[in-house]
C-alpha positions as CSV (number, residue, x, y, z in Angstrom):
1,M,-20.9,0.9,41.3
2,T,-21.9,4.4,40.5
3,Y,-25.6,5.2,40.1
4,N,-26.6,8.1,38.0
5,D,-30.2,9.2,38.0
6,P,-32.1,9.5,34.6
7,C,-31.6,13.3,34.5
8,T,-27.8,12.9,34.8
9,I,-27.6,10.3,32.1
10,A,-29.8,12.5,29.8
11,L,-27.5,15.4,30.4
12,Q,-24.4,13.4,29.7
13,E,-25.9,12.2,26.5
14,D,-27.2,15.7,25.4
15,K,-23.5,16.9,26.0
16,K,-22.2,14.1,23.5
17,L,-24.7,15.0,20.9
18,M,-23.9,18.7,21.2
19,A,-20.2,18.0,20.9
20,I,-21.0,15.9,17.5
21,H,-23.1,18.7,16.2
22,S,-20.8,21.6,17.2
23,Q,-18.0,20.3,14.9
24,P,-17.0,22.5,12.2
25,A,-19.6,22.9,9.4
26,S,-17.0,22.4,6.6
27,P,-15.0,19.3,7.5
28,N,-11.6,19.1,5.9
29,A,-10.5,16.6,3.2
30,D,-9.0,14.3,5.8
31,D,-12.5,14.2,7.7
32,L,-14.3,13.4,4.5
33,S,-11.7,10.7,3.7
34,S,-12.1,9.2,7.1
35,L,-15.8,9.3,6.8
36,V,-15.7,7.7,3.5
37,E,-13.5,4.9,4.5
38,N,-15.4,4.3,7.8
39,Y,-18.6,4.1,5.8
40,A,-17.2,1.7,3.1
41,W,-16.0,-0.6,5.7
42,H,-19.5,-0.5,7.4
43,I,-21.1,-1.5,4.0
44,I,-18.6,-4.2,3.6
45,D,-19.0,-5.5,7.0
46,G,-22.8,-5.9,6.3
47,L,-22.5,-7.7,3.1
48,D,-23.0,-11.4,2.7
49,H,-20.7,-13.3,0.3
50,K,-23.2,-13.0,-2.7
51,S,-23.8,-9.4,-2.2
52,A,-20.2,-8.7,-2.1
53,D,-19.6,-10.7,-5.2
54,Q,-22.3,-8.7,-7.0
55,M,-20.9,-5.4,-5.9
56,L,-17.5,-6.3,-7.0
57,F,-18.8,-7.5,-10.5
58,D,-20.7,-4.3,-11.0
59,L,-17.6,-2.1,-10.0
60,L,-15.4,-4.1,-12.4
61,T,-17.8,-4.1,-15.3
62,R,-18.6,-0.5,-14.9
63,E,-14.8,0.3,-15.1
64,Y,-13.9,-2.0,-18.0
65,E,-16.8,-0.6,-20.1
66,K,-15.0,2.7,-20.1
67,M,-12.2,1.1,-21.9
68,T,-11.7,0.0,-25.6
69,W,-11.5,-3.5,-26.9
70,D,-7.8,-3.1,-27.4
71,E,-7.2,-1.7,-23.9
72,V,-9.2,-4.6,-22.3
73,T,-7.5,-7.4,-24.4
74,E,-4.0,-5.7,-23.7
75,E,-4.7,-5.6,-19.9
76,I,-5.8,-9.3,-20.0
77,V,-2.7,-10.5,-21.8
78,D,-0.4,-8.3,-19.6
79,L,-1.9,-9.6,-16.3
80,Y,-2.6,-13.1,-17.3
81,D,-1.6,-14.4,-20.7
82,E,-2.8,-14.9,-24.3
83,D,-4.4,-18.2,-23.6
84,T,-6.6,-16.6,-21.0
85,L,-7.7,-13.9,-23.4
86,I,-8.5,-16.7,-25.9
87,D,-10.7,-18.4,-23.1
88,L,-12.5,-15.3,-22.4
89,L,-13.4,-14.2,-26.0
90,P,-16.9,-14.4,-27.0
91,D,-17.9,-17.1,-29.4
92,A,-18.3,-15.9,-33.0
93,K,-21.9,-16.2,-34.2
């Protein structure tokens, strides 16, 4: 077992922090992609089931709201079937 005095430990931690802060100021596209993926997984790992469902619902509705009626109905029929489309249609008032 090695004992390091508090000054040595602090110096080692300072070196780690300096290495992090001395990375290039302009990360490349791969660095950004990795950071985004790591952050997304961090968020996902912290979600409970209800929050994950809400996030997924928000994402899907935001994307489908960009589409036309015809595009949405066509996708439903293509991915499922016409019966599913009929079940999902809002009731006429």
